[in-house]
Structure formats: C-alpha cells, structure tokens
N, C-alpha and C positions, 0 to 999 in steps of 0.2 A: 811562453816564448814563441808560440806558433799562432797562425791565423786559422780560425776554425771555419767549418762549413755548416751553415745552419740546416741545410737539407737533411743531413744525416741525423741531426738531433730531432727534427720534426718527424721523420719516419720512425725513429726508434721510440720516441715517446708514445706514438700511436700504437706501435707494436707491443710495447710492454704493458700499456694500459694501467699505469701506476697512479693516475690522479685519484685522490681520495674522494669519497662520496660524503654526503651529509649524514650517513647512517652510522658509520663506525670508523675507527681509526685505521686508515689504509685499506678500507673495504673497497673491493673492485668487483665488477660484474664479469662473469665468464663470457668470453667472446669466442665462438668456435672458429672464427676466421683469424684470430690474433696469433702472432708469432709467440710460441711458448717461451723460448729463450733466445734472445738476440745474440748475434756473434759478439765475441769479446771486444773487437775493435769498435763496433757500433755502440756497445754499452759504455765503453770508456769515453767515447766522444760525447755521449748523452750526459754522463755524470759530470764530466768536466765543464761542459757547457752550462748545465744547471748550476754548478758551483760558482762559475764566473758571474753569471747573471745575478745569482743570489747575493754575492758579495758586493755588488755595485748597485743594488736596487733598494728594496724597502728597508732591510736591516741597516744598510749604510745610511739611508736618510734619517732614520730614527737616531742612530748613535752619533752621527756627525752633527746633527742639529742639537741634540742634548748637550754634547760636549763643546758646542759653539765653534766648530770649524766652519759651519754654514749657518745661515739665518733664513727663516721663512719670511716671505714678503708677499705683497699683492692683495691684502685684505683678509678679514677674518674668515671668509668663506673657504679659503685655501687650507687644505689639510696641514701643509707644512707650517703654516702660521700657528695652528693649534699645537703642533708638536713643539714649536718654540715656546709656547706658553705652558708646557708640561702636560698637555692634554693628549694622551694616546690611549685609545680604548681597545677592549677585547675584540671589537669588530674590525678595527684597523689592522690587527695582526692575524686575522683569520687566514688569509691567503698565504702569508709568509710562513706561519707556523705549521699548519696542517698540510698545505699543498706543496709549497716551494721547498721547505726543509725536509719534511718527512716523506710525503708521497711522491716527490720528484727526486731531489738530489740524493738523500740518504737511501731511498728505495732502489734507485738505479745502482748505487754503489753496492748495496746488499745483494742484488741480483748478480752483479759482476762477481762477487765473492761466492755465492751459492753455486753458480754454474761452472766457475773456473778453478775452484780451490784444488781439485784433485789433479786435473790435467794441465792447467796453465796457471800455476800459483803466482807467477809474477803479476798477472792482472789482478788477482785477489789481493796481493800485497799492496799494490798501488791504491786499490779501493779502500783497504783498511787504513792506510795513512791519510787519505782524503777524509774518511769518516772521522778520524781522530781530530783533524782540523775543524770539521763542521760541527761535530758534537761539542767541541770546546767552545766555539763561537756561540752555540745555542745555549750552553750553560751560562756563559758570561752575560748573555742578554736576558735569559728567562729564569735562571736559578735551577731549581729541581725540574727535571724533564724525564719523559719516558726514555729508558735505555735498555735495561735487561729484558723487558717484555716488548720492546718496540721492534718493528720490522719483521714481525712474525706473519704478516699478511693475514690470510684467512684464519690462521691458527689462534690469533688473539686480536680482536678488534677493540679491546678496552684495556690498554696497557697501564700498569701502575707508573707513578712518577717516582724516579729514584732521587735520592739526595744528591745535591750538586757535588759534594765532596766525594761521594762514592763513584760518581760518574768520572770525575777527574782521575781518580786512582785507576779506574778501569781503562781509561784512555791511554795511559802509559803502557799498559799491557797490550792493548790493541795495536798501538804504533809499533811496539817491539815485534809483535807477531807479523806485522806488515813488512818490517825490515827483514825478518827471517825468510819470509816468502820471496822476497826479491832475489835471494841467493839460491833458491831451489831450482832444479832442472824444470824446464817449462816447455811444453809442446809449442806454445805460441808466445811470442814476446812482442811488445809494442814497438812501433816505429812512428810513422807520421800520424797514426791515430792518437798518439799521446800529444795533445795540444799544448801541454805545459812544458814538458822536458824532452819531447821528441824521442822517447824511448831510452833516454840516458838514465840508467838505473843508479849510477853513482850519485847523480843529482837528487834522485828520489830519496836515497839514504841520507844525504846531507840535509835535505829539507826535513826529513822525519826527525832527525836528532835536533835540529834547530827548533822544530815545533815542540819537542819535549822541553827545551829550554824555555820557550814561551810559557808553557803550562807551569813549569816550576817557578818562574819569576813571579807569577801571580800569587804564590804563597806568601811573598813579602807584602806587608810587614807583619801580618798576623801570625804566620807560621814560619819564622825565619830558619829554624833548623831544617825543615823539609826543603825549603827553597835552596838553602846553601848546600845541603847534601846532594840534591838532585842535580844542580848545575855543576857542583864540584866533581861529582862522580863522572859526569860526561867529559869534563875537561881532563881529569886524571886518566881516563881511559883513552883519551885522544880520539873520541868518536868523530867520524867525519861530519862536518858541518858546512854551512855556506861559506864560500871563500871570496865571492865577489858579487857585484850586482847581476852578473850573468846567471847566478843561481836563484834569483828572485822567484818565489812562488807566485806566479801571475799568469793572467790569460789575456792575450791580445785579441782584438776584434777586427772585423772587416771594415772597409771604407764605404761600403754600399749603404745607402739610406735604409734604415730599418734593421741594419745588421751591425751598427756601431755599438760602442760600449754603453751599458745601461745608464750611466751618469749622463753621458752625452744625449742619449735617447730621451731621458726625462727633460733635459734642458730644451730640447727641440719641441717636444710635445706640450710642455707646460712652461713656456718662457716667462721670465720675470717673476718666478716664484721662489727660487733659491739663489742666494748671493753669498759670497764669502763673508764670514762673521767679523764684526769689528774686533772681537776678542783675538782671533788669530791674526788678522791684519795688523792690529796694534802691536802685538808681540814682535812681528816681523819688521814693522816700520821702526820701532824703537831700536832695533839692532841693525837697521839698514841692510836687511837680509837680501843677498843677491839672487835668491830663488824667486823673489816676487815677480819679475817679468814673465816667468814661465807659469807661475801659479795663478796670477791675476792679470786682468787687463788694467790699464791705467784709468784713473778717474780723478779729476780735480786738477789736471795739468800734467805736463811731462814728468815722468818719474814719480807721480803721486798715486797712491793706492788707498782706496776708501772702503771700509767694511760696513755692513749693515748691523746695527745694534740689535742683539737678540731681544725678541719680544715687542719690537716696534712695527711689525708687519701688519697688524690689525688696527693701528691707530692712524687717524688722519687720512689724507688722500694717498692712494698707492704710489710708491716712489720707485724709481729705477736709478736713483742717483748714487750708484755704488759701482765698485769694480765687479767684474764677473770672473768666473772660473776660466782659465786659459789653457794653453797647450798641454801642460802637464797632466791635466785631467781629461781633456777632450781630444787631443791629437793635433796633428799638424794644421797650420793655418792654410786655407784654400782661397782666401779673399779677405776683405776688410769688414764684411758684415758681421752681425752678432752671431749668426749661425754658420759662419764660414770656417768650419773645422772638418777634418776628415773622419773624426770619431774613432780613430784607431788606437788611442792611448790604452795601455793595458789596465785591467783591474788588478791592482797590486794587493795581494792577500797577506803574504809574509815576505819581508825584504831583508837583504843583507844589512841594510842600515839598522833595521830593528834588531837583528842579531847582535850587532856591535853595541847598541844601547842596552840590551839585556846584559851583556858582559860588563859594561860600564857600571850598571846598577849593582850587579853581583860584587864586583871588586870594591865599589864604594861602600857597600854594606858590610863587607868583610875587612874593611880598614886598609885596603891596598889602593890608595889614591893615585899612585903612579900608574898602575895598570888601568885604573878607571879612566885616567886622562887619555891614555893611548886608545882605548876602546871608544871613548867619547868623541875624540877627534876623528877616528875611523868611521864612526857612524855619521858624523856631519859630512865627511868627505864622500861617503857613498850616496848620501842624500843629494848633495850638490852635483855629483856626477849624473844621477838619474834626472836631475832638473836641467842638465846642460850648462852648468855654471863654469865659466872660465877658471883655469887653475889659479891665476893671480888673485881673482876676486875671492875664491874659496880660501886660499891661504891667508888673505887679509882678514877675512871673517873669523877664521879659527884663531888667529893671533889676537883678535880683539876680545875673545871670550875671557872672562875672569878665571883665575885659578880655581880649581876645584878644592874645596875645603870640607872639613867634617860637617860644617853647618850649612853649606850651600850646594853640595854635590848633587843631592837628589833633585832639587828644584831645577838646576841647570840641565841635568840629564833628561828629566821627563819633559821639560819644555822643548828641548831640541827634538826629542822623540815625537812629541806632539806635532811639531812642524813637519818633520820628515815623514810622518804617517798620514799626511793628507791623502784622502781617498781610500784608506785602509779601513775596512769595516770593524767596528766594535773596539779595537785595541786601544785607541786614545781614550775612549769612555772608560774602559776597564782600568787603565792607568790612573785616570782622574779619581775613580772611586777608591782605589787602594792607596793612593799617595796624597791626594788633595791637590795635585798639580796638573795643569796650570790652575791658578786660582780663578774661578769663574764667578762673575756677578750673577745674581738671580735676575732673570729678565724682568723688566719693569712691569709688565702686564701678566706675570706668571700667575697661573691659577692654583699653584701648589706652593708649599712653604719652603721648598728646597729643590736643588737640582735632582732630577730623577736618578734613581739607583737601580732600577729594574724595569722590564717591560711587563705589560699585563699578559695573562694567559688568554688564549683564543676563546671567544664566545662560542664558536662552533664546536670546539673540543669540549667545552663545558656542557654543551647540550648533548653531544654524542657520547661522552665519557664522564658523566657527572659524578660517579662514585670515586673517581681517581683524580680528577682535575682539581688542584687546590684553589681556594679562594684567594684573591689578592685585591685588597681594597685600597692600599696606599702604595704608590710607586716610589715614594721617597724613603721607604723603609729598606735598609740593607737586607738583601735576600739571597746573596751568593755566599758560599761558605768562606771565601777568601776576603770578603769585604770587612775591613777592620771595625766597621760600625755595627756588624751583626753580632 
C-alpha cells in the first residue's frame, strides 16, 4: 500500500552481499568492508522490494503466459513467444530460482529473522509470513524445492530438495510462528519502512490467515478432507482475515522512469512482445465484462477488445493488431501514447477478491451453495472495485451471472477468479492445474503435447548441486503434490 524508495534497497543489497555465486547454493564471498547485519528497517525494505519485483517479473511472465492471460508476440526470437509454445528451459529460470528467489528475497527475509528474532520479534514475524508466501509460490511453480536445508548460507551450500507436500505442511507452522511473533514485545516495530502495510500488525495477521486459506484451498480436489478441515477450522475460530481491498497484499511502485512496477518496466523495455491473450479477452467479451476498459486498451473500434491467440507470435509477420494492457496493470494514463502510463499500479500478490473466491469454492465443495453465492458475488465486487467499475455496471454484471448449481459452481467461480487475478503471479496457473478451469486450448504451434504443469529446475543449480537437484525432462507431467494428475 506504500510507495518504496529504491535507494534503500540498492544500499542494502550491496551491504548484505546475498547474491549467489556459480559455485554453491547461496555461497557468498567474505567482504571485510561489508555491513555484517543491516538495520531491521533496511532489511525489511529490501525483502519487500525483492518480493514485489519477483512477483511481477519472470515468474509472472511464465505463469501468466502458460495460463493464457497473456500471449507472446513479435517473432520466434522472442523468449516470450517460446514460453507461449511451451518451451521454458533450465537456463531461462537460472536467475529467478537461484538468485531472485533464494539468494535475494528469501535470504533477505532469513537475515531479518536471524538478526531480530530475540530483540525485535515483530520484524521476524513479518519475515516468516512473507517467507510463507514466497515458499508457497515456489512450490506451486517448481514442485519439490530446498527448504529444511536452505538458507543456511555457508553452513550448507548443497541443500536437499524437500517434497512439495512436506514443504506445504511446514509453511502452515511457519506462518503460525510469524503470527505469534507479531504479538510479542518488540524493541523495534515497523512503520514507514513496512512498504506493504505501513506497520499495521493487524493487517499482517489478517494476511497471514488469508494466506493459510490459499494454501489449504490448493488441497482441493485431491485432498478434500485436508482442505475442508483447514479452511473450516479458520472459519470456526474466527481467525482475523482480509476484510476489504484495503487489506490486499500488494506493493506499489514509484512513477519515476526505471522505478515503475516490473510489468510496466518490461513493456517499456521490450514493447510489442506481450499482449492480452485471446483466451482471457474472449471470456470477458462474452460476458461484456465492465473491467475491460481498465484491463485493456481498445482495438478494432470503440468498445472493442482483441486478444492475441496463444502460440501465434512466431508465425507470419510480427503483428501488433491487438489490445494492450491498460491502467489496471500499468498505472494512470499520462498521455495518449503506447507508453504513456505512470507505472504506479501495484503488484498484487494476494487480494481480498481472491479470499472471497476461496470461500466461494470452499462453500461450493461443502454443499452450501447459498454461502458460495454470497462469497462469489463479494469476490466479483472486490475485483470490480479494484478496477474502478461503476456501481451500476457492477450490479448489472453480477445480476447477469447464472445461478450457481452443483454442476456449474466450480467453473463459474474459477473463471471469475481467473479474471480477477490478472497480474497475480502463479495463482491462476495453480487453479487451472487443480481444477481444469478455465478450459485452455493448446496453442497451435505448441512444442509440447499439453499445457505445462511445472517449471524446469535451474541449470545453474544442477551444475552447482548435482547430487540433490532432481531431473525434470517433461514439463507437462504433474509434479506438485496437490496436482490431481500426479
């Protein structure tokens, strides 16, 4: 909810020296001039900045293209076009897996825990909750990952890979430990240095419980008892959860060139490569969705929106004859040109709309269609509010939705969640893999036989940690424990 200052992040990253080398997992060289432990406020800024960038950069591009919210265009030489064809390699993920996830974001959070656990546990608690979010995303994208032996720094440069199900179970414990830390006496407490919630610890607790619900809903449909019990227990205990879009777990960015949100930065640096997918645009066109003007620019005439068909970016002459991402993703308009946006749109990671759709799915799966309807409509309302839709248009859209029935509720809920989650890393892809919705066509030029269900492991980690890094030859094979095809 806050605007961050990049200078703090740059200084802290240099001070901590947490970038991984090619020699071992999280290996760092000793620097006698380096700051041994950064102040809690700086470490918090660094970890949240890294998290926000991560959630809007490589992982977002992979997952949003795979699940056809976006489509890669501009010729086969463009990486995003290859992603659209199901071609993502271990080299592609080297930076995001080894450096961005582990050696930057998670390592910053771990240092925040290590240094502040005894004297300022509130900072440690926030770090644990953020780790719960990031580890969850990492499991959802990669399956088995380093966890119990990760983040040991020099103590273990070759961590084992833990089973995805074991990591998930550990994350619930980690998040609960973070909630407990929020309530302990603390010498230091965050304020403006908390770029997400401004030091509002009640909102951190609400987010933590909402995050647990996200993890639990992933157990559907393969492990329904675990999902129902986990979410049901939180509801029975009346655990604090998100109550409005003001509670969104998101990070805002500056309007200065080079300091805008990472989706906007990619669009500026590599124009004409990513466009809204025909799959998403068609779903919204069919329903005459009033979010379209904030999601997309018009193309084809007034009130017309055109998506790029997945898999077409490497065939024929490069085309730009499509709608483009608009203010919801890029921020306020500053002119009429293709790049005339201020770039301040937040990177949304977990939203109040998502929370309501989680409830809707839970109630639908447990046979309470009346409560499912209430939550379903609340999720649409929250999404419309984030997109700036007028109340009358929102009401009309909700009224036009078919009644939820035992045979259609899941598709309706997940398709609305898919639309509402534009810009959210990984979650729409996770929902597709576990529910089959929305129904995605295999791109016409796909180099694989099915929609991807997992990302490859890093080639760099395979070279540095060969004894532990698993082999992964087929990205269409279900590889996360909750995937019903596994």
